[in-house]
N, C-alpha and C positions, 0 to 999 in steps of 0.2 A: 504494500500500500504506500505508494510514493508520497513523500511529504506528509505522512500521517503520524502524529504523535500519540502514543498510547499513554493515557493518564490513569495510573493505578492509585486510587485514593478513595477511602471509605467515608470521608467526611464530605458530604454533598456540597456544602457551601464552598469548600476549597476546590473541589473538582470543577464546579461551575465557573469559579474565578479563573482557574488555569485555562479552561476551555475558551472562555470569552477573550482573554488576552492573546492566546495562541491564534484564535481565528482572526483577530485584528492584525496579527503579524503575518497572516497569510498561510497558516498551517491548518490542515484538516486534523480532527481529533477523534479518538474513541476513548470511552471511559469504562473502567472496570473497578468494582468496589470489593470484590471477593478474591482473596489471594489464591484460592484453589483454581480459579478460572484462567489465570494469566498465562501460564506456560503453554497450554493448548492453544490459546488465542494467538500467541506470538508465533507458534509453529505454523499455524494456518494462514496468518495474515502478513507476517514480516513487516512490522512498522519501521519507520525511519528512525525513531528514537522513543525511549520509554522514560516517563517521569514516574518513579517508583517510590511510593511511601514505605517507610520502614515498618510501621505498626499497622497490620491488616488482619481482618478476620480470616480464619481458615488456614492461612500460611503467611509467615512474615516475609518482609522484603529481602532479607539476607538469603533465606532459602530460595526464594524465587530467582534472585540474581545468580546464585550458584547454579541452579538448574538451567537457566537460560544460557549461561556461559558454556554449558556442556555441548551446545549445538549452534550457538549464534554469537556473533560479535556486534550485534546491534548496540548502538550507544545507549548507556543507562545512566540517568541522573537520579541519585537516591535523595529522597526528601525525608527529613527526620526532625523530631523535636528533642531527641536524645542526643545531647552534645558531648557525651563522654568520649574521650579520645579513642578508646578501644572500639567503639561502634563505628567511628569514622574510618579507622584503619582497617577494620574487618570488612567493611563494605567495599572499600577500594581493593583490598586483597582478593576478594571474591570476584572482582572484575568490573566494578562500577567505574564509570569514566569521570564522575564528579559527584558532589553532594551539596545539598542546600539545607541549611538549618532553619527551622521555624523559630520565631516568625520571620517572614521575608516579604519583600515587595514583589508584586507580579512582574514588574519591570526587570527585577533581578533574575527571575525565572527565564524570561525571554532572552536576556543577555547570555545566561548560561547555556540555554538551548542552542543559540546561534553559535557560540564559541565551540561547543562540543561538536556540532555538525560541521563546522569549518575544519576542525582538526580531523574529523572522520573523512571529509572530502580530500584533504591533503594526503591522508594515508592511502586512499584509493589511487590518487594520482601517482604517488611515489611507488606504489606496488606494481605499476606498469614497468618499472625498472627491475624490481625484485618481486618475483611471483612464487608463492608457496602453495602447492597442491597437497593439502593435509590428508586426503584420502589415499593418495599414492606415494606420499613422502618424497615428492619431487620438488626441487627448488631450482629456479632459473634466475640468472642475473644477467642483465643486458642481453637477454635472448639465449644465453648459453647455460646449459645444465651444470649444476654443481653436484659433484659426486659425494654426497653426504651420507654418513651413517645415520641410523635411526635416532641415536642420541643427539648427534649434531643437528639433525633436522628439528627435533623437539626443542632443543636449546635455542636455535635461531627463531623458531616460531614464537616461543614465549617472549623473547625480546622484541620481535617485530610487532606483535599484537599490541604492545604498549610503548610506542616510540617516546624516547626521552625518559622513561621511567627507569630508575636505578634499582637493580635487583642484587641482593647480597648473594654470596655463594650458597649460604644455607637455604635461601628461598628457591634458588634454581635447583639445588639438589632435591628439595622436598617435592618439587613439581615434576622432576624427571624420574626420580627413583621413588615411585609411589608405593613400592612394596616394602619400604622402610629398611632396605638393606643398608649396611654400614659401609660407607665409602669415605675416603679422605677428602677434606674440603678442597685440596689442590687438584682433585680430579676435574673439577669444573674449569680450572685454569688450563689444564691439558686439552680439554675439549675446545675451549675458546681459541687456544693457540692453533690447533688443527683447522678449526673453522675459518679463522682469519687467513691462514695460508691458502686454503681452497678459494676463498673469495678473492684474494690478491692475485691468484693465478688467472682469474677471469677479468678482474677490474682492479689493477694495481693502484689506480688513482682514487678509488672509492674507500673512504673510511667509514665503515658501517657499524662496527662494534667498538665502543669506546670503554676504556677502563676508568673508573672513578677511584682514585687512590684511597685505600683504606676502607672502601665500601663495597664495590662490586663492579657490575657491568651494565651498560645501557646500549640500546640501538638508536642510531641516528639515520635519518632518511638519506639515501644516497643522492 
C-alpha cells in the first residue's frame, strides 16, 4: 500500500489526531487498535511505515516489532509514554527505526515520519550499488558477486539493515550465533577482516564497513 501509514494505537483520540495530521501531509492511513491484528495486516498489506504504540491490548508493541522484523524491514516508529531508558533501547534493539515519547506535538510526528522515510529512501537508492538477496545468501557490489560465506553474509546484512548504527562485537555475535555457542569476541574481527578484503577486491575505493575505536563496527553507504 504505497504511501500508507499504519497507525497502531488503542486510544481513539490519538489515533484520530495522527490520522488527521498525516492526511494533511499527504499520506493515506489505516488504523488498528488491537495488537493481535497487526502482524497479519502488515503481511497482507505492506504499509510504507508503521506508527506503533508500545502499550496495546492483546500484544504489546515490542513483541509486534520483533515479529515484524522477522519478515519485513518496513520503517517502524515506536510511540510510548514509558520513558525509561531500557524501553527505548529495547525497542530500537528489536528493530525500530525511531521512537517518540508522549506527550508530543502532531507536528513532531510528521517530522519524524518524513525523516525516517527519507532515510529509508536513501537506503533503497544506495542498495542499487550493494544488493543482498537474503533468500539465496547472494551479495552483489557494483554488479559483481561477492563470494561470501554464510556468516559473512549474515554479518554484512545486519550492518546494512541499519546504516550508521554502531554494533558492538557482543551484539553481532548474539545475532549471528543464535545457538549460544561460545566463541571468542575476536572472531567477529576475523570475519570483518575477510569481508573487507572481499569487498576491496571488487571496489577498492569503497569504504563500506567502518571501525569505531573501542566500540565496534558500522556500515556506511557506498
